[in-house]
C-alpha positions in Angstrom: 21.9 44.1 -115.5 23.3 43.8 -111.9 26.1 41.3 -111.3 24.3 38.1 -110.3 24.2 36.1 -107.1 25.4 32.6 -107.4 24.5 29.8 -104.9 26.6 26.7 -105.0 27.4 23.6 -102.9 30.9 23.4 -101.4 30.3 19.8 -100.5 29.0 18.2 -97.3 26.9 20.6 -95.3 28.2 23.9 -96.7 26.4 26.3 -99.1 28.0 29.4 -100.5 26.4 32.6 -101.8 28.7 34.5 -104.1 28.2 38.0 -105.4 30.8 40.0 -107.2 34.0 39.6 -105.2 32.4 38.6 -101.9 30.7 35.5 -100.5 29.1 34.2 -97.3 28.8 30.6 -96.2 25.7 28.8 -94.8 26.2 25.6 -92.7 23.4 23.0 -92.6 23.0 21.7 -89.1 20.5 19.6 -87.2 18.9 22.9 -86.0 18.8 24.6 -89.4 21.0 26.9 -91.4 23.8 28.8 -89.6 25.1 31.8 -91.5 28.7 32.8 -91.1 29.3 36.5 -91.3 27.6 39.0 -93.6 28.1 41.0 -96.7 26.4 44.1 -98.3 22.9 43.2 -99.5 22.9 39.8 -97.8 19.2 40.1 -97.1 18.4 40.4 -100.8 20.6 37.3 -101.5 18.9 35.3 -98.8 15.5 36.3 -100.1 16.4 35.5 -103.7 17.2 31.9 -102.9 14.4 31.5 -100.3 16.9 30.8 -97.5 16.4 31.5 -93.8 19.0 31.2 -91.1 18.3 30.3 -87.5 21.6 31.8 -86.3 24.3 34.1 -87.4 27.9 33.3 -86.4 29.7 36.7 -86.0 33.4 36.5 -87.0 36.1 39.1 -86.5 35.2 42.3 -88.5 37.3 42.3 -91.6 37.3 44.4 -94.8 38.5 44.1 -98.4 38.1 46.3 -101.4 34.8 44.4 -102.1 33.3 45.2 -98.7 33.2 44.0 -95.1 31.6 41.1 -93.3 29.4 43.0 -90.9 27.7 45.5 -93.3 24.5 44.0 -94.6 23.0 43.1 -91.2 20.9 46.3 -90.8 18.7 45.2 -93.7 18.4 41.7 -92.3 16.8 43.5 -89.4 14.6 45.8 -91.5 13.5 42.7 -93.5 12.5 41.0 -90.3 10.6 44.1 -89.1 8.7 44.6 -92.4 8.1 41.0 -93.5 8.4 39.1 -90.2 11.0 36.6 -89.0 11.9 34.4 -86.1 14.2 35.8 -83.5 17.8 34.9 -84.4 20.8 34.0 -82.3 23.9 36.1 -82.9 26.8 34.0 -81.6 30.4 35.2 -81.4 33.0 36.6 -79.0 31.7 39.3 -76.7 33.8 41.9 -78.5 32.4 40.9 -82.0 28.8 40.8 -80.8 29.1 44.2 -79.1 30.7 45.8 -82.2 27.9 44.5 -84.5 25.1 45.3 -82.0 26.4 48.9 -81.5 26.7 49.4 -85.2 23.1 48.3 -85.7 21.9 50.4 -82.9 23.1 53.7 -84.4 20.5 53.5 -87.2 18.0 50.6 -86.9 16.6 51.7 -83.5 15.0 54.9 -84.9 11.7 55.4 -86.7 8.9 57.8 -87.1 6.0 58.0 -84.6 2.6 57.0 -85.8 1.9 60.5 -87.3 5.2 60.5 -89.2 6.2 63.7 -87.4 8.7 62.9 -84.7 11.6 60.4 -84.5 11.3 57.8 -81.7 13.6 55.1 -80.4 12.4 51.6 -80.8 13.3 48.4 -79.0 13.4 46.4 -82.2 16.9 45.1 -81.8 16.0 43.3 -78.6 13.0 41.7 -80.5 15.0 40.4 -83.5 18.5 39.9 -82.2 19.2 37.4 -79.4 22.8 38.1 -78.4 24.9 35.1 -77.4 28.4 36.2 -76.5 30.9 33.4 -75.9 34.5 33.0 -74.8 35.7 30.2 -76.9 33.1 27.4 -76.9 29.4 27.3 -77.2 27.0 24.4 -77.3 23.3 24.4 -78.3 21.7 21.0 -78.6 23.8 18.8 -80.9 25.8 21.8 -82.1 29.2 22.9 -80.8 30.8 26.1 -81.9 34.5 27.0 -81.5 35.7 30.7 -81.8 39.5 30.9 -81.6 42.2 33.1 -83.2 39.8 34.5 -85.7 38.5 31.1 -86.8 35.0 29.7 -86.5 34.5 25.9 -86.4 31.2 24.1 -86.3 30.6 20.6 -85.0 27.3 18.8 -85.5 26.6 15.7 -83.3 30.3 15.5 -82.6 31.5 15.7 -86.3 33.3 18.8 -87.6 31.3 20.1 -90.6 32.7 23.6 -91.1 36.0 25.4 -90.6 36.1 29.1 -91.7 39.8 29.2 -92.2 39.8 26.2 -94.6 37.0 27.6 -96.7 38.6 30.7 -98.1 38.4 30.9 -102.0 41.5 30.4 -104.1 41.3 34.0 -105.4 41.1 36.7 -102.8 38.8 39.7 -103.0 41.4 42.1 -104.2 42.3 39.9 -107.1 38.7 39.7 -108.2 38.3 43.5 -107.9 41.3 44.0 -110.1 40.0 41.5 -112.6 36.8 43.4 -113.1 38.6 46.8 -113.2 40.7 45.5 -116.0 37.6 45.2 -118.2 36.7 48.9 -117.8 38.3 51.9 -119.6 39.4 55.0 -117.7 37.7 58.3 -118.5 39.5 61.4 -117.5 37.8 63.8 -119.9 36.5 66.9 -118.2 32.8 67.8 -118.5 31.7 71.2 -119.6 28.1 70.4 -118.7 26.6 68.9 -115.5 26.3 65.2 -116.1 24.3 62.7 -113.8 24.7 59.0 -114.1 22.3 56.6 -112.3 24.3 53.8 -110.7 21.3 52.4 -108.9 17.6 53.4 -108.4 16.6 50.8 -105.8 16.6 50.5 -102.1 17.5 48.1 -99.3 14.9 45.6 -100.4 15.0 45.8 -104.2 17.6 46.2 -106.9 20.8 48.2 -106.7 20.5 50.7 -104.0 20.0 54.3 -105.1 23.4 55.8 -106.0 24.5 58.5 -108.5 27.6 59.9 -110.2 27.9 63.6 -110.7 30.5 64.8 -113.2 31.5 68.4 -113.9 35.0 69.6 -114.9 37.3 67.0 -113.6 35.3 66.1 -110.5 33.4 62.8 -110.3 31.3 62.7 -107.2 29.8 59.4 -106.1 26.7 60.0 -104.0 25.9 57.1 -101.6 28.2 54.4 -102.9 26.4 51.1 -103.3 27.7 47.6 -102.6 30.9 46.3 -104.2 32.0 49.5 -105.9 34.2 47.9 -108.6 31.4 45.7 -109.8 28.6 48.2 -109.4 30.4 50.9 -111.4 31.8 48.5 -114.1 28.3 47.3 -114.8 27.5 50.9 -116.1 31.0 51.3 -117.8 32.6 53.4 -115.1 36.1 52.7 -113.6 36.1 52.9 -109.8 39.3 54.9 -109.8 37.7 57.7 -111.8 35.7 58.7 -108.8 37.3 61.8 -107.1 34.9 62.3 -104.2 32.2 60.6 -102.1 29.1 62.3 -100.9 27.0 60.6 -98.2 23.4 61.8 -97.6 22.9 59.8 -94.4 23.9 56.8 -92.3 21.3 54.2 -93.1 23.0 51.1 -94.4 21.5 51.2 -97.9 23.3 54.5 -98.5 26.7 53.5 -97.2 27.0 49.9 -98.5 30.2 50.6 -100.4 31.8 53.0 -97.9 34.1 50.5 -96.2 35.3 49.1 -99.6 36.0 52.6 -100.9 38.0 53.5 -97.8 39.9 50.2 -97.9 41.0 50.8 -101.5 42.3 54.3 -100.6 44.2 52.9 -97.6 45.7 50.1 -99.6 46.9 52.6 -102.2 48.1 55.0 -99.5 45.7 57.7 -100.7 43.2 59.8 -98.9 39.4 59.6 -99.4 37.7 62.9 -100.2 34.4 62.8 -98.3 31.6 65.4 -98.7 28.9 65.4 -96.1 27.5 67.2 -93.0 29.5 67.1 -89.8 27.1 65.1 -87.7 26.7 62.5 -90.5 30.5 62.3 -90.6 30.7 61.9 -86.9 28.2 59.0 -87.0 30.2 57.4 -89.9 33.2 57.4 -87.6 31.2 55.8 -84.8 29.9 53.1 -87.2 33.3 52.2 -88.7 36.1 53.2 -86.3 36.3 49.7 -84.9 37.1 48.5 -88.4 39.4 51.4 -89.2 41.0 52.6 -85.9 42.9 55.4 -87.7 39.9 56.3 -89.9 40.2 60.1 -89.8 43.9 59.9 -90.8 42.7 58.6 -94.3 39.8 61.0 -94.9 39.8 64.6 -96.2 36.5 65.7 -94.8 34.7 68.5 -96.8 31.9 69.8 -94.7 28.6 70.9 -96.2 26.2 72.8 -93.9 22.5 72.8 -94.8 21.2 76.0 -96.3 24.8 77.3 -96.9 26.3 77.1 -100.4 29.4 74.9 -100.7 31.7 75.7 -103.6 33.7 73.0 -105.3 35.6 73.6 -108.6 32.9 75.4 -110.4 30.0 73.6 -108.7 27.7 75.2 -106.1 26.3 72.6 -103.7 23.3 73.5 -101.6 21.9 71.0 -99.0 18.9 70.8 -96.7 18.0 68.6 -93.7 15.3 66.2 -94.8 12.3 64.8 -92.9 13.5 61.2 -92.4 13.8 58.9 -89.4 17.4 59.4 -88.2 18.2 61.8 -85.4 21.5 62.7 -87.0 19.8 64.1 -90.1 19.6 63.2 -93.7 20.5 65.4 -96.7 18.8 66.6 -99.8 21.2 67.9 -102.4 21.0 70.6 -105.1 23.9 71.1 -107.4 24.4 74.1 -109.8 27.1 73.9 -112.5 27.3 76.0 -115.6 23.7 77.0 -116.4 22.0 73.8 -115.0 20.7 72.8 -111.6 20.1 69.2 -110.6 18.3 68.2 -107.4 18.3 64.9 -105.5 15.6 64.9 -102.8 17.3 62.4 -100.6 15.3 60.0 -98.4 12.4 62.1 -97.1 8.8 62.0 -96.3 7.4 64.8 -98.5 3.8 65.3 -97.5 1.9 68.5 -97.7 -0.1 67.7 -94.5 3.1 67.0 -92.6 4.8 70.2 -94.0 2.0 72.3 -92.6 2.8 71.0 -89.2 6.6 71.2 -89.5 6.5 74.7 -91.1 9.9 74.3 -92.7 10.1 76.1 -96.0 13.0 74.0 -97.4 10.8 70.9 -97.2 8.1 72.3 -99.5 7.9 71.9 -103.2 9.3 75.4 -103.7 12.8 74.1 -102.9 12.8 72.5 -106.3 11.4 75.5 -108.2 14.7 76.5 -109.9 15.7 73.0 -110.9 16.2 71.8 -114.5 16.3 68.1 -113.4 14.9 66.6 -110.2 15.3 63.0 -108.9 12.8 62.4 -106.1 12.5 59.3 -103.9 9.1 57.6 -104.1 6.7 55.0 -102.7 4.3 53.9 -105.4 2.2 51.7 -103.1 1.7 53.1 -99.6 0.5 56.7 -98.9 1.0 56.2 -95.2 4.6 54.9 -95.4 7.8 56.6 -94.4 8.8 57.5 -97.9 7.1 59.9 -100.3 3.9 58.7 -102.0 3.9 59.2 -105.7 0.8 61.5 -105.7 2.7 63.9 -103.4 5.7 63.8 -105.9 3.2 64.9 -108.6 2.8 68.2 -106.7 6.5 68.9 -107.2 6.3 68.3 -110.9 3.9 71.3 -111.1 6.5 73.8 -109.9 9.7 72.9 -111.7 10.7 74.1 -115.1 12.5 70.9 -116.0 12.1 67.1 -115.9 11.3 64.9 -112.8 12.2 61.3 -112.3 11.7 59.1 -109.3 14.0 56.5 -107.6 14.5 54.5 -104.4 11.9 51.9 -105.7 11.6 48.7 -107.6 11.2 48.9 -111.3 7.5 48.8 -112.4 5.7 48.5 -115.6 4.0 51.7 -116.7 4.8 53.7 -113.5 2.7 56.9 -113.1 6.0 58.8 -112.9 9.1 57.9 -114.9 11.8 56.1 -112.9 15.4 57.2 -113.3 17.0 54.3 -115.1 20.2 52.6 -114.0 23.1 53.2 -116.4 21.4 56.2 -118.0 23.2 59.6 -118.3 21.1 62.7 -117.7 
């Protein structure tokens, strides 16, 4: 089971949502709940407890080995777009508001056109995010906010009800990370056969986001690291420090939730992060996180994969393709050959035979999977007209592969028409 969210009263007007080694505070005011900062998967936590904020107070962007306090906001916006929401005020210094807005704009503003063929830019951020940059003080009705020296203070009807600096927990995030790591055994045994472990099979709305470990020889590649790496991996019996490489398939938030935490741990340990991805995905990662890590490239060993070219890595052959998904920077599908086995991860894609006839890209057809012994394909069980692959289209792939097929990027369902790759299972 995933590590659980916990909602507790801190006294007075303050609620705290805790998950793993992170937390966010919610302040009750005369105007409603004000949320202070963010954390990975915050939209899931708010939904779980039936909470809705009227404003988000944007603090300085900071990071620990558990994650950072800006990541999580993209799926607040997706939740608003899909399920509806009131427009929210985002209040903070001009610098902090601009950093957050620019980070959101790199991904949230793109979508398919109505025919699911072309990528178009949307004005959704302007609909859901009401920017309110301030210098030091801001007043709205009976609420007065103070932003000074990294602190955020909230007054309601003249009475101070929240001070960010005085609300830090007794244990810091790094201590909580080390506590959970101490419960997990290390595993340095090389693998003679290709081994796939499912860390998560969900998406930005449900469950643990889709995330996978690939082991072969002494390499342990973590594909699309999910939120709070120490806790997510320990839940399936894996020690975070056993991971040798990250592989990022694309820049949507639900595929990079754990990236900042992974990089922070490497920097704290004065080590370099080995990152496998396509160049333009890497360039957008730098754009997304360079404000948090000004010397980001100094700490990364970038291993470039180029779609349709084989990348060799310690006995593995990695082949990638550009998928049909709604980001202009591209998203990757991955095929890995090691020993005498081939595993394929579709990546986020709209596989649809009608669309493929229009696009006329051979790598997007079911034939791309024809030599695979094991296929994990993303799925949408409910909506044939959605932006992900409808399950009846996935069935067409099953007919051409010699091995097994499982689906992911979904919520767990009773008696699904296609088996779901199960979290914690080794394939």
